C-alpha positions in Angstrom: 0.1 -0.1 0.0 1.1 3.3 -0.9 2.5 5.2 2.0 1.4 8.5 -0.1 -2.4 6.9 0.3 -2.0 6.9 4.2 -1.2 10.2 4.8 -3.4 11.6 2.6 -1.2 13.4 0.0 0.2 15.9 2.7 3.9 14.6 2.2 6.1 13.5 -1.1 7.9 10.9 -1.6 12.1 11.7 -1.1 14.7 10.3 -3.1 17.2 8.4 -1.0 20.4 8.7 -1.4 23.4 6.1 0.0 27.5 5.8 0.1 29.1 2.6 -0.6 31.8 1.2 1.8 34.2 -0.6 -0.1 35.1 -2.4 3.2 32.1 -3.8 3.9 28.8 -5.8 2.8 25.9 -3.7 2.3 22.7 -5.8 3.0 19.2 -4.3 2.4 15.7 -5.9 2.7 12.1 -5.1 2.2 9.6 -5.5 4.5 5.8 -5.8 2.9 2.9 -5.3 5.3 0.0 -6.3 3.4 -3.4 -5.9 4.4 -6.6 -7.9 4.7 -8.3 -7.7 1.0 -11.7 -6.1 2.8 -9.4 -3.4 4.8 -10.2 -0.2 4.4 -7.6 2.2 3.8 -7.3 5.9 3.5 -5.9 8.8 5.2 -5.1 8.9 8.6 -7.8 11.1 10.2 -4.9 12.7 12.5 -3.3 14.7 9.7 -6.9 16.0 7.6 -9.5 18.5 8.8 -11.6 21.3 7.4 -8.8 23.6 6.8 -6.6 20.3 5.2 -9.1 17.5 3.4 -7.4 14.3 2.4 -6.6 14.0 -0.9 -7.7 10.6 -1.5 -11.0 8.8 -0.8 -10.8 5.6 2.0 -11.2 2.6 -0.4 -10.6 -1.2 0.1 -7.3 -2.5 0.1 -9.1 -5.0 -3.3 -9.9 -2.0 -4.8 -6.4 -0.1 -4.3 -5.0 -2.5 -5.9 -6.8 -3.5 -8.3 -7.0 0.7 -9.4 -3.1 0.6 -8.9 -2.3 -2.3 -11.8 -4.5 -0.3 -14.5 -3.2 2.8 -13.6 -6.7 4.3 -12.7 -7.0 7.7 -10.5 -7.0 6.7 -6.4 -7.9 10.5 -6.2 -12.0 9.6 -7.1 -12.2 6.0 -6.5 -16.0 6.4 -7.2 -15.1 7.0 -11.1 
């Protein structure tokens, strides 16, 4: 699930850089958290309000994946 969706578009992704140490081995691994298909995902209510409404609507995770894989809009999932 996109962290941008959970943060309601309030924060943008940043470019990550690293330096390489020729003396040591660099290890990294992804950590994946996948909610149940029927779980509703959306912006954190604590990060939104009347003056700063969410940019994304809450939708079921299975619908989020469907739209993401087909490159459909996440801004208006009803369309």
